[in-house]
C-alpha positions in Angstrom: 59.3 7.2 163.1 58.8 10.3 161.0 55.5 12.0 161.5 53.3 13.0 158.5 53.9 16.7 159.4 57.7 16.2 159.4 57.5 14.5 156.0 55.5 17.3 154.5 57.9 19.9 155.9 60.9 18.0 154.4 59.3 17.9 151.0 58.4 21.5 151.1 62.0 22.4 152.1 63.4 20.4 149.2 61.0 22.1 146.7 62.1 25.5 147.8 65.9 24.7 147.6 66.4 25.8 144.0 64.8 29.1 144.6 67.0 29.7 147.7 70.1 28.8 145.7 69.1 31.2 142.9 68.5 33.9 145.4 71.9 33.3 147.0 73.6 33.5 143.6 71.9 36.7 142.8 73.0 38.2 146.1 76.5 37.2 145.7 77.1 38.4 142.2 75.8 41.1 139.9 76.0 40.9 136.1 75.7 44.1 134.1 75.0 43.9 130.5 76.2 47.2 128.8 75.8 48.2 125.2 79.0 49.2 123.4 80.1 52.8 124.1 80.6 54.9 121.0 84.1 56.2 120.6 84.3 59.9 121.3 86.0 62.1 118.8 89.3 63.6 119.9 89.5 67.3 119.7 92.5 68.4 117.8 93.8 71.9 116.7 95.8 72.0 113.6 97.6 75.4 113.0 98.8 75.6 109.4 102.0 77.5 109.0 100.5 79.6 106.2 97.8 81.0 108.6 100.1 81.8 111.5 101.1 85.2 110.3 97.5 86.2 109.7 96.6 85.4 113.3 99.4 87.6 114.5 98.6 90.6 112.4 95.8 93.1 112.8 95.0 96.2 110.7 93.7 99.2 112.6 91.8 102.2 111.1 92.0 101.0 107.4 90.7 103.4 104.8 90.8 104.1 101.1 90.9 107.4 99.3 87.8 108.0 97.2 88.4 108.1 93.4 86.5 108.0 90.2 89.0 105.9 88.3 92.8 105.4 87.7 94.7 105.1 90.9 93.9 105.4 94.6 95.5 104.3 97.8 94.8 102.4 101.0 96.1 103.4 104.5 96.0 102.2 108.1 98.3 100.7 110.7 99.6 97.2 110.5 100.1 95.8 114.1 102.2 92.7 114.7 101.1 90.9 117.9 103.7 88.1 117.6 107.3 87.7 118.8 108.9 87.7 115.3 109.0 90.1 112.4 106.4 89.8 109.7 106.8 90.8 106.1 104.0 91.6 103.6 105.2 91.1 100.0 102.0 91.6 98.0 98.4 92.6 98.1 95.2 92.2 96.0 91.8 93.7 95.9 88.6 93.2 93.9 88.4 97.0 93.5 91.5 97.0 91.2 93.2 94.7 88.8 96.5 95.5 90.4 97.7 96.5 93.9 101.3 97.5 94.7 103.1 98.1 97.9 104.4 101.7 97.7 106.8 104.0 99.5 107.7 107.7 99.1 111.3 108.3 97.9 113.5 111.2 96.7 114.1 111.0 93.0 116.1 113.8 91.4 115.2 116.1 94.2 111.5 115.3 93.9 109.4 113.1 96.2 107.8 110.4 94.2 106.1 107.1 95.1 107.5 103.8 93.9 107.2 100.1 94.7 108.6 99.1 98.1 111.6 96.8 97.7 111.3 93.8 100.1 107.7 94.7 101.1 106.4 96.0 104.3 108.3 94.7 107.4 106.3 94.9 110.7 108.7 94.4 113.6 107.9 91.9 116.4 105.4 93.4 118.9 105.5 96.6 116.8 103.6 98.3 114.0 104.0 99.7 110.6 102.0 102.8 109.5 100.5 103.2 106.0 99.8 106.9 105.6 99.6 109.6 102.9 103.1 110.8 102.1 104.5 107.4 103.3 104.1 103.7 102.7 100.7 102.7 101.3 98.8 100.2 99.2 98.4 101.5 95.7 95.3 100.4 93.7 96.1 100.6 90.0 93.8 100.7 87.0 90.6 101.4 89.0 87.6 101.5 86.5 84.6 101.8 88.8 84.0 104.7 91.2 85.3 104.1 94.7 82.9 106.3 96.7 82.9 107.5 100.3 81.1 104.9 102.5 82.1 102.0 100.2 84.0 99.1 101.7 86.9 97.7 99.8 88.3 94.2 100.6 92.0 93.4 100.6 94.1 90.3 100.8 97.7 90.6 102.1 100.3 87.9 101.3 103.2 87.3 103.7 106.7 86.3 102.8 106.0 82.6 103.8 103.0 82.4 101.5 100.3 82.9 104.2 97.5 85.4 103.6 95.1 87.5 105.6 92.1 89.6 104.6 90.6 92.9 105.8 88.1 95.5 104.7 88.8 99.3 104.4 86.2 102.0 104.3 86.4 104.7 101.6 86.7 108.3 102.6 87.0 111.6 100.7 90.6 112.9 100.9 92.3 115.9 99.2 95.9 114.7 99.8 97.9 111.8 98.5 98.5 113.3 95.1 102.2 112.4 94.8 103.6 111.4 91.4 104.3 107.8 90.6 107.6 106.7 89.2 106.3 103.4 87.7 106.4 102.2 84.2 102.6 102.0 83.4 101.8 104.3 80.6 98.4 105.4 82.0 99.8 106.4 85.4 100.7 110.0 84.5 97.1 110.8 83.9 95.8 108.5 86.6 97.4 110.5 89.4 95.1 113.4 88.6 92.1 111.1 89.3 93.3 110.8 93.0 92.2 114.2 93.9 89.3 114.4 96.4 87.2 117.1 98.0 88.0 117.0 101.7 90.2 115.3 104.2 88.8 112.5 106.5 88.8 113.4 110.2 91.9 112.4 112.0 94.2 112.2 108.9 96.8 114.7 107.7 97.8 115.2 104.0 
């Protein structure tokens, strides 16, 4: 015969059974609800071929000869930090409507400046100096004064079409008065406008 106390105990045990099963299920398994993870962008580096030469070239000590008008020139050292030769074929500047790559050459026993055939070639891991009496960037048709302390921007174009920019400071300089053997009619007089009052420190005429 089942006592009243035993019956009550049994009913109580049965009533607690669902909770026990739920607790058991919770202990035996864990369900994690996660929100979708946003896709992270992949970092990529695209090096365009037309910018590669620019990254390899630096211009040290760039400067421009002060002038009132006509012609003037830019100098400095082109340094090639890459393992292949670089060739500069042209240049532009907002300070002049035309910029040419020039060299000094003997013409009829007289040293004159003329356009550099083939451009400026900077050897791999080497340098190419632009200096008075040698290779230089020639600014043609200057109409506004280029005064000491001014900064003149330049864009160089490489043989493969790539470009690079740099800025040169203007300095007074008494040298670089060589004659030009070009065809521009106004250049004979323009060379007289290249005369300055003094030489910048560290440069020879």
